[in-house]
N, C-alpha and C positions, 0 to 999 in steps of 0.2 A: 617260444615254441610250446606246443601243447601235446595233447594226447596222441600217442602213436597207435595205429590200428592193432588190435589184439593179435592179428595174424597177418602182418603186412606182407605183401608180395609184389613181384614185378613180373610182367609177361614179356618185357622187352629183352632181347638178347643182349648179353653183356659182351663187351669187346675189351680184350686186354685184362690186366689184373684189376680186381675190385679196388676201388678207391674209397677212402674214408670221406664222408661228407656230413652234412647236418643231419638233424633228426629225420626219420622216415617221413617222407612228404605225404601228408594227408591233407588234401586241399581244403577240406572242411575246416581246418584249423590254420591254414598257412597264412592267409592275409588277416592277421589277428586284429588289426586296427584299420578302420575305414579310411584313415588319412594316409595309409601306406599306398604308394603308387601301384597300380595294377598293371602287370605285364600280361596283356590279354593272350599273347601267344603261349607264354609259359603256363598261364592258368588253364588254357584249353588242353595243352599237352598233359598236364598233371591230372586233369579230370579224366582224360582218356585212359590213363594208367589206372586210376582209382576205380573207374566204373566198368572195367573189363569184366565180361562174364555176367553182367547184370541187365542184359537186353534179351528179351524173349521175342524171337522173330518168326514171321511166317503166317500170322493169323489172317484169315480171310476178312476183308473190310466189312462184309455184311455180318459175319460172326461177331466182329468187334462191336458194331453199333447195336446189334441185338443183345449182346451181353452186358454192355456198359451204358447204353443210351436207349433203352427200350422205351416204346411209347407208353406214357402214363395213361391210366384208364379213362380219365376225364377229357382227353384230347379228342376233338371232333374229327370226323373223317375228312372233311373238306380241307382242314389244315394239313393233314398227312399227305393229301393228294396235290397240294398246291405246288406249282412249278414256277421257276423264274421266267422273267421276260426274255425276249430275244436279245435285247440290249445287254442284259447281264451275261447271257451265255456268250455273246461275242467278246465281251471284255475278258471273261475267264479263258476262253479258248485261245484268244489272241495273245494272251500273256506269255505262252510258251515261246521260247526262242528269243525273248527280249532281254536286255540287260537288267540288272537288279532293280534300279530305281524305276524303270518303266514297268517292271513286274508289279511293284508295289502300287503304282497308280492304277493299273488294271484291276488288281485285287480289290482295291477300295471301290472302284467302279462296279465291280461284280457283286460285292457283298454289303456295301453300305445300305442300311435299311432293311436288310434281309435277316429273317423272314418278316413278312408283314404281320403286325400284331393286330391292329384294328379292333382293339377291345376284347380280343379272344381270351377266355378264361385259361389261366395256367400257362400263358405264354409271356416270356420276358423279352423286352426289346434289347437286342444286342447292339452294342456300340463298337464299331471297328475303328481303330485309330492307326493311321499310317505313321509309324514311329521310326522308320529306317534312318531318318536324318537327325535323330535325337539320341541322347543317352542319359541314363539315370546319373545324377550327380554323385551319388555315394558308391554304388557298385561299378559305375562306369560301363554298364551294359545297356544295349539298346536293341531289342528284337525288331524285326521288320514290321510286324503288325501285332497290336495288342487288342484283345477283346475285353470290354468292360460291360457292366450293368450300371450305367451312369445314374439311373433313377433309383438304384438300390445298392449303394456302395457298401463295401464291408467296413471301411474306415471313412466316415464322412469328412469332407474337406471343404473349406471355404474357397480355395483356389484349385481349379482343375489342373492336373498334371498329365501330360501326354504319356509319360512312362511312370506308372505308379504300381510298383510290385506288390504293394499292400492291397491293391484292388483288382489286379489282373485276374480275369476268369479263364482265359485261354490265350495262347500266343501262336503265331505262325512265323516260320523262317522260310525265306525264298532264296533259292540258288538258281542261277541262270542255266547251269549245265547239269545233266544227269550224272556226270562223272563225279560231282561233288556230293553225291548221296552219302549219308553216314552209314548206310547198310547195304547188304548184298543179298538178294533173294536166291534161293537154291534153284538149280535147274535152268535158269535163264528164260523160262516161259513167261509170256505176258499174262497178267491176270485177266480173267474173262469177266469184264465189267458188265456184259450182257446178263450174266447170271445174277448179278446184284440187282439190275433193273427188274428182272422177273420177280425176284424175292421181295423187292420193295413195292411191287405193283405198278412200276412205271412202264410206259410204252415209249420206246426210243423214237418212234415216228412223231410223237406229240410231246416233245421235250419242253416247249415254251408256251407261255400265255402272255397276254397283254396285262400289265398291272394297271388297273383302272383307279385303284384307291391309293391315295397318298396320305401319309401320316404327317402330323404336326412336327415341326422341328423340336428337338429335345430341349426342354426348358431348363435343363441343368439338374443339379442334385435335388433329390426328392426326399431327403432326410426329414424326419419330423421337425417341426418348427422349434421344439424345445429340446432337440437332441444336442448332446455334447459334441462340439466340433473343434478340433485343434487346428490352429493356423500353422502353415509351414514355416520352418526356419529358412534362413537365407540359403542354406546348403541343400534344401529339399526340392528346389525348383529344377526343372529340366535343364540340362546343359546343351547348348547349341552345338551342333556337330555330331556326326555319327560315331558309333563305337569305333575304337581304334583297331579295326580288323587287321591282323597280321597278313602280310602278303605271302601267299602260298602258291608257289609255281610247281604245278604237277599236272601233267596231261595223261596220267595213267588211267586205264580203265579200272572200275571198281574191282578190288581184289579181296577175296575172303581172308580173314585172319586165320592163322594156323590153328589156334585152339578154339577160337570163337568165330566160325566162318560167316556168321550173320553180320559181323562188324567189319565194315570196309576198312582195310588196313593201308590204304594209300594216304599220302599227306593230306589231300583234300578231304578224304573221308574222315580221317581222325580229327581234323580241324572242325568240320561241321558237327561231329558227334560231341566234341568238347564244348562247342558253342551252345548247342541246344540244351546240353546238360546243365550249363551254368544258368541259363534262363529258368529252367525248371527248378533248380536248386534254390535260387534266390526267391522265386515266387512262392514256393511251398514254405520256406523258412520265414518269410515275412507275413505269413497268414496262419490261422489255425485250420489246417487243411489235411485231409487224408489222402487225396489224389488230385491229379490235374490232367487236363486234356490239352494236346497241342497238335499242330499240323506241320509237316515238313514238305515243302515243294521244291523239287529239283528238276529243272527243265520242264518237260511235259508230264512229269510224274508227281504223284503226291502220296503221302502216308499219314495215317492217324497214329497217335501215340498216347498211351495212358501211363502216367508216371505215378508211382507211390514211393514210400521210403525204402522199399526193398529192390525194386526193379522198374524197368519200362517195358510195357507190352506194345509191340510195334506191328502194324499190318504189313502185308505185302504191298508193293507199290502198285498203283493203278494209273492208267493214262486218262487224265482228266480232259484231254482234248477230244477224245472219242466217247467218254462217259462222264460228262460234266455234272450230271445230276447227283453223283455220289457225294461230291463236296457240298452241294446245296442241301442234300438230305442230312448230312452231318450237322450242319448248323440249324436246320429245322429241329432236329432231335435235341440239340444242345439247348435251344431256346425254351423247350418245354420241360427240361429237367428241374427238379427241386434243388435248393441250395445244397442239401446233403448229397444228392446224386451228382452234383458238380464237384463235390469233394469237401465242402465246408463242414466243420463240426456242428452238430445240432445244438450245442450248448450256447452258441453265440446269441446275444440279445443286444438291442439298441440301448444305449445309455442316455439318460436324461441329463440335461445341462446342470441342474442343481446337484444331482448326485455326483456328477463328474467333478464339479468344482470342489465339493466337500472332500471327495476322495483325494483329489490332487493336493489339497492343503495338507492332508495327513501324510501323503507320500513325501511331500517337500520337507516337513518337519522331521520325519524319520531319516531321510537321506542326509540332511545337513547336520543332524545330531550325531550320527554314528559312522560317518565315513570321513577319511582324511585325504589330504593331498589331491591327487588327480581324481580320485573317486568323488570327492565333494564337488569339484568343478563339474564333473560329468552329470551328477545328479541335480545340481543346481540348474544346469542348463536344461536337462530333460524334464525337470519338474516345472518349468516355465509353462503356464497355461497356453501359451501360443505355440508350444513345440511338442507336447506330449500327448499323442492320441491315446484315448482310453476306450476299452471295450467292456462289455459285461458278459460274464460266463456264469452259467447256472449249473450246479451239481446238487441234485436232490433238493433239500430245503435251503441250501446256501446259495446266495448270489454274491459274486465277487466282482470288484472293479479291477480290471487287469490292464496294465499298460500294453498297448499293441507292440509287437516286436519291432525293434529298431535295427537297422542294418548294421551288421558287423562282418568282418572278413571270414567268418567261419560258415557263411551261408551259401557258398557257391556249390557245394556238393549236393546232388539231389537224393543220394541214398545214405542210409545210416540212421543213427538214433536221434539226431537233431534235438539234443538236450537244451532246454531253455528254462531259465529261472528268473524270478523277479519278485519284488515286494508287491503285495496286492492288499486290497482293502475288503474286508468282509462287510459288504453293504447291508445284507439282510441274512441273518442266520438263525440257527436254532437258539432258543432261549437258553442263556447261560445257566439258568437254574435247572434245566432239563438236560441230563447227560444221556447221550445216545448209547445204544447197546454196545458199540465198539469202544466206549470209553472216551470218545472225543466230544469236544464242546467248543463253543465260541460265543463271542458277544458282538453285537452290531458295532461297526466302526473300528474293529480291531485290525491292526496291521499284521499280516501273515506272510509267510514265505511260500511261494508257489513254484513248483517244479513240474515240468511235463516233458515227456520224451517217448520214444518208441522202444519198448522193452523187448528183449529177445525171449522166445519160448525155448525152454531147455528142461531136460529131465532132472537137472541138478540144481535148478534155481526156483525161487518163488517170487511172487510179485513183491516189489519193494514195500508197498503198503502193508502186506502181510508180515514182512520182516519187522517193520516198525511196531506192529501190534504184538509180535512175539517178544521183542526187546522190552516193550512196556510191561507186558505181563510178567516177565522175569525180573522186573525192576532194575534193569541195567542202567547204570549211571553214565553221565557224560555223552549222552545221545540226545537228539532233538525230540521234542514231543510232537506227535502228529495230530493235526486237527481233523483231517479227512484225507482219503486217498482211494484209488481204485482205477479201473480201466475206463476210458471214455466209451460210452455206450451209445448205440443208435437203435431206434425203434421204440415202440411203446412198452409199457411195463410187462405186458404178456408175451412180447416177442422181441425183447431187447437182446442185443448181442454186442460184443466188444468190437470197436473199430480196429481192423487189422489189415495187414497187407495180404495180397492174393497171389504173389508170384510163385510161392512154394507149391501151389496147386497147378497153376497154368504151365509151369515148366515141364510138367508131365504129359501135356497134351500131345497126341500123336503127330500133329502137323509141325511141331517145333523143330527148327533146323538142328541137325546133328551138331554136337559141340562137345568140348571137354565139360567136366562138371561145372554147371553154372553156380556162381557165387551168390545164391539167393537164400535169404533167411526169412522165417516168419517173424514179423514184428507186430506188436500190439501197442496202441496209443495208451499211455499210462500217466497218471498224475498223482502227486502228493501235495498236501498243504500242511506246512509245519507251523505250529504256534510259537516255537522257539526261534527267535531271530538271532542272527549273529553277524559278525563282521569278519572280513578276510584275515587270515593268519598274517598275511604280508603287511598288515597295518598295526602290528604289535608296537608297544611303546618302549619296552625294556627287554633285555636279553632274558631276564628271569621269566617274564611273561611269555616270551616265545617258547622257551623250553618247557615251562609248566603246561602250556596249552597242548603241545605235542605229547607230553606225558599223559595228560588227561585223555586224549584221543586214544592212545595205546592202552590205557586202562580199560576204556570201553571196548576196544578191540579184543582184549583178553577175556573180558566178561562174556562177550558174544561167542568167542571161541569155545568157551566151556559149554555153551549151548549147542555146539556143533556148527556154528556159523563162521565162515572165513570171509572177511571183507573183500580182499584182493584188489583194492585200489586206494591204498594209503598214499595221499598226495597233499601238497600244499593247498590245493583247491578244495579238498574234502575235509580239512580241519578248520573249523570256524571258532571264533572267540565270542564269549558272551558280551553283551552290550555294556554292562556296568563298568565304568572307568576304573574303579578300585576292585582289587581281587578278581581280575578278569580270568576266567577259566575256559578251557577248550572243550569242544565236543566234535564227535565224528559223524559225518553225514554221508550221503550217497551210498546206499547199500544195494544199489542195482546190479553191481557186479558180483555180489557175494554168492557163495555156493554152500550147500549143506553137506557136511563131510560124511554123515552117515549114509547119504545117497551116493556121494561121489566115490565111495569105496567100491562101487560096482565097476564094470568095464568102462574105462574112461575113453569113450569114443567121441564125446561132444567136445568141439573145439574150445568152448569157453572154459573147460576145466583146465586148459593149458594157459599159456601166457596171456595175461590181460592187465589192464590198469593204465596208468599214465607213464609214458615212456621215460621221462626224466627221472622218475623216482622208483622205477622197477629195480629189483635187485640185479646185480651184475650177473648172477647165475641165470636168471630168466632171459636177460637180453642176449646172452651168449649161447644159450641152448634152447632156441625157440621151438624146436620140433620134439625134443626129448624131455624137457623139463616139465614137471607138474608144479603148479603154483601151490606152495605150502605156507604155513604160518611163519617160517623163517624168512621167507621172501617179504612178507608184509612187515615184519619187524625191522628188516634191513631198510625197507623203504622209509621208515621213520628217521633213520640216520641220514638218508639222502635229503629228506625234507629239511632237517636241521642244518645240514651243511650248505645246501643251496640258499636257504633264507639268511644264514649267517654271512655268506659271501656277498649277497646282494644288499643286506640291510644292517650289518653291524660294522663298526670301524675296524679296519685292519691295515696292514702295511702295503697292500697292492694298490698303488695309486694310478698305475698305468692301465688305461682302459682296455688296450689290446690284450694285455696279459690277463686281466680279470675275465674278459670274455673267453680267453683261452681256457681258463680254469673252469668256467661254467659250461664250456663245450663238452666237458666230461659227461655231463648229464644228457647231452643231445646226440652225440656222435654215434654213427652206425656204419656198417658195411653192407651195401646192397648185394643181394644174391639173386641170380637169374632164376625166376620162377619159384623162388622159395622165400620164406620169411626172412626179413632183414635181420642181421646179427649185430649186436652191440660190439663196439671196439673193446680193447683191453684196458681202456683208460679208467673206467670206474673200478674195475678189479684192482688195478695197480694203485689207485688212490686208497682203497681200503687196506691193502697190504702195507702201504707206506704210513698208515696211521692217520690218514686224512690229507687234505690239501696242504701244500707247502706255503702256509700263510700264518702270520702272527696276528692274532686278534687282540684288540685293545682290552678285552676282558679275558684273562688267561683261562678262566674256568671253561669257556666255550671250547677252546682248543683241546684242553685236557679231556673234556667230556667226549668230544668227537674222537679223540685218540682211544679212549677206553672202549667206546662202542665199535670203532673200526677194528681194534685188536680182538674184540669178541667175535666179530663176523669173519675176520680174515682167514681162520683155519679152513674155511670152505674153499678158499682159493689158493692157499699156499702149498708148499711141497707135499706131495702125496706119499713120499717114501715108498716108492714102488720099484726099487732097484731089483734087477734080476739076480739069480743065484750066482751066475758067473761074475757079475760085477761085484757082488759082496765078497767073493773069494779073493779078490784082488786087494781088499782093504786090510790094513794092519789091525791087530787085535784092539788097539786103543781106538782107532777110527771106527771100527765096527761097534765097539761098546758105546761110543758117543752117538753113532747113528741109531742104535737101538733105543738109547735113552731119549733122543729127540723124537724118534718115531712114537714112542709110548706117550710122551708129553703131547705130541700133536694129536694122537688118538683121543686122549682125555679132553683136550680143548674142543675137538670136533664133536665128541659125545655131549659135551656141555652145551655146545651151540645147537645141536639138533634136539636136545631135550633139556633146555635151560629151566631155571626157576621161572614159573609163569609170570612173575612180576619183575623180572630182571631189568628189562629195557625201561619201563616207565618209572620204576623205583630208582634206578640209577639216574635217570633224568631229573627226578624230583630232588634227590639228594644233592645234586650239583646245582640245580636251580636255587636251592636255599642258600648256597654259598656265593651267589652272584650279587654284586652291588645293586642296590635299588635307589636310583636317584630321586630327588624331590618330584612332586607331581607336575611341576611346570617344565621339567627337563625330559627329553626323550633320548634314548640311545639309538633310535631308528634313523638310518641314513639311506640315501639312494646312491649307492656306489656306482651304478651303471650310468648315472647322470652327473657324477662328480660331486654329489651333495654330501660330502663326507665331513663337513664341519659340524660344530655343536649346533643343535637346533632347539629352539624354544618351543615348548609344547603347551599350548593353552587351549582349553576347550576342545581338545581332540583335533585341533587343526595344526598342521605342521608349518611353522614359519621359521626362517633363519633368525637366530638370536643376534642381538646387537653387540658388536665388539668395538669398544672405543679405540683400541690400538690394532685394528684389523690389518693395517698396512704392514706393520712389523711381523705380524703372524703370517700373513700371506707370503712374505719374503722367504719364509722357511720352505715354501714349496719348491724353490729353485735349487735347494741343496741336493747333491747326489747322495745315494744311499752309501753310508760309510762302509769302508772295506773291513773294519775291525769287527763287524758283526752287529753293530748298533742298528736297530731297525727303526726306520722313520715311518710314522703314520701320516701319509701324504694327502689324505682325502681333503681337498681344498686347502691344504697347507696348515690346518689347525692341529698341529702335532701335539701341543700341550693338552688340548681338550680330549684328545683321543686316549690319553693315558688311562689304562685300566677301566675305562668307562665311568670313573669316579669323578665326574664333573658336576659342580653345582654353581648356580648363579651367585655372583658376589657383587658388592657395591663397586661401581666404576669399572667393572670388567669381569674377569674370571679368575678364581683361585682353584688350586688343586688340593684335593684330599690325598695326602701322601700316606698310603696304607699298604705298602709292600709287606710289612710285617704281618698284617692281617691276612694277607694272601697265603701265609703258611698253612692256614686252615684247609686250604685246597689240597694239600699233599698228603693228608692222612692215609689215603688209600693207594698212594703211589710209592714206587721205589724212591729211596732217598736221593739217588742220583738224578732222577727226573725232576724232583722238587728243587734241588739246588740249581739245576740248569734253568728252570723256569724263573726262579727268583733272581738268579744272576742276570738273566736277560732283561728282566724288569729293572734291575738296578742300573744297568748300562743305558737303558732307554731314558731313565730318569736323569742320570748323570749327563747324558747328551742334551737333554732338554734344558737342564740348569745352565750348562755352559753356553747355550745359545740365548738364554734369557737371563742376563746378569741381575736384573732387578728382583729375581726370585731366589737368588743364592742364599739369602738370609733364612729361607725356609728349609734349606738343605741340612739335614741332620743325619750324617752317615751312620752314627752309632746305632740308630734304631733299626738299621738293616743288617747289622753284623750277625752272622750265622756261625755258631760254634759246632 
């Protein structure tokens, strides 16, 4: 599960008592892997919930086209006045009232080949594809009709696909009945299409003409002969059979929603709205695009829609059977738009084949050298020249080769930040000997890290690129070095402006239907290019490495905090490791959620000053107090503990071999209670875990458990007894009890004061001190395991690729997996049954098998900072584990020397 919305909410009425469920559903992150089966009905329902309040309704169709599809100056008058033939009009008008499949056929008959290009300057041929009977193999989606520019594809292909979200220019959805409309116009009055005709210069009496000219059949892709073209993989072809549309039985007339009356709140209306939202979401996420146009047809009515990352602007419905030229005018205007006016970023360029192949080889070397396990498999596949489409993006003097977006389950939502990152190749850049004014530089052929997203405008934030420049100027360590960054710009040098959403302006127009406050933000397209490359924290090799990298990130966090910058999204995904196999260090990335504290001291009315970040790693305090809590430095420091605990449960050996129980422990980070119309609230699980000193797990490396306990004990005063008894209650206490109460209250007050104003380096220095006490195995051994897949055995680690080690007597060791957990407190490390290898993480490869480094005595170094009783308990537990192992493996009894473990 991934990021929870900073301010998640639900507009559905709750029935009964709230129930605990999984993490707050944000469909942009829900289907996190494309191989997960897609429940279309559930997907649409979730999108309806997520997109509530993000539709601006009621715009006049003519106002729409004049605002977003205005005639360009070089378009000749004859093209503007051109009208469709009688045959086209008959097909369109006759479409109304037919079932869905027949509607699609008539739509194709009406618009195929429209408008006529005939060599006219500035006009693109539109290719309409009837796609209602197909679906995309990865997203499992299939719009009724897709519009392409086949002679000018965004991503060139050798094999044409009917449904190709990377190349869709527009789409249409057809519904046979007007009751299935996603929206409800106010007042119920029909739109006066005659007014559109007058404004467009049409005469209704002369709607049609005979089309005398015929164009040549489309010859196929018209990419440059030397263009880089990726072949499709087997999974990229169209899937026969239509999208698995859920059956929705509902004959209710369109009903306005209570809070957002423009949104049709019937079952049919919600299903349609979720459906078109999913098409828009995947299309925009699969392209470098600022906005997208689509058409919704329901019965005899149609609407135009403009989507961007903040909202959808929707026209009033119009009757195309009485005013069919409105639709034909829409596509005429669409054909004469430039790429940028259709929504594509102006930075896109065609990539030559030689440059593409050179870049591909560099990406392949990078990917296979620095990623392990599933990551290596993914990048090996995606770096196959037959499967990885590449594009060229230009920023100033730099030209980058950028892998085109590949589908993943986070792409369904049309609204939001749409963060995407990938390794890119600097194809042509500034001379490395010439440093730019901002201190950035690059060399041709360099592999860089590229991140782009839609940033939020806020009085308390700055552009992430500006934050990186500030951190660099202050010489903050353990942060990435930025090569370039800024907003995506459109226009020439004299009239350039940032690409941004427009909903925040349009929602104020007088014709917008009345509603509760629309959930529309101003977002701006932003990018950064980092010259510091890293690998995911989840690919650590040893426990010491894991803890060290988290400590480094928190060191950077503290340095930034001294500058008045609060990160606010400390998470496993935002802590990366350097690429060097030896002495790997961590660094903190993704400063796009940070705030500047000197500015945030003002009146805190901006929502982003409150709860934000990645749900699993948010502090228990933030998850449980979404409306009242302000995000502070204490919350970020607690997040570091949750990162450590989560990574340890998933990827270090411990005694929880039962998958169901392990998932239950990890659910602590995900669980929440939905609240009707309010932000979701975290359950008490995370708080309880902190107060208990961490999860009830015995790790193979005792220092991990002790470190978690120390940090949990440090943060727990925030959640423990508040000592707020009333005077009447205190009078009932005995003098002894009252004295004890006052003593505990004073101790708690001191602990809380230390928590709220701790030594600045407490968290990361504590982590570093305990990391130094953790065993470091030889280079060919890893302590990393995949507990969620049962890969808890000893793994051989060679060349940064994770492979199971060879065990000569694996059968005997596997038999240990069948033993029940002893009732006398001996804890079994059951991951794949390799109990012996799990001991203390001190496993080394030996000749003919595995031998154990028996070092319990050395573990006493761990207890210097703990109470003696805790130390004895930990060592006694280790002794009993070792004794149990020896009893089960008689051949190792000769190595047992009890005297070295005697404690006086």
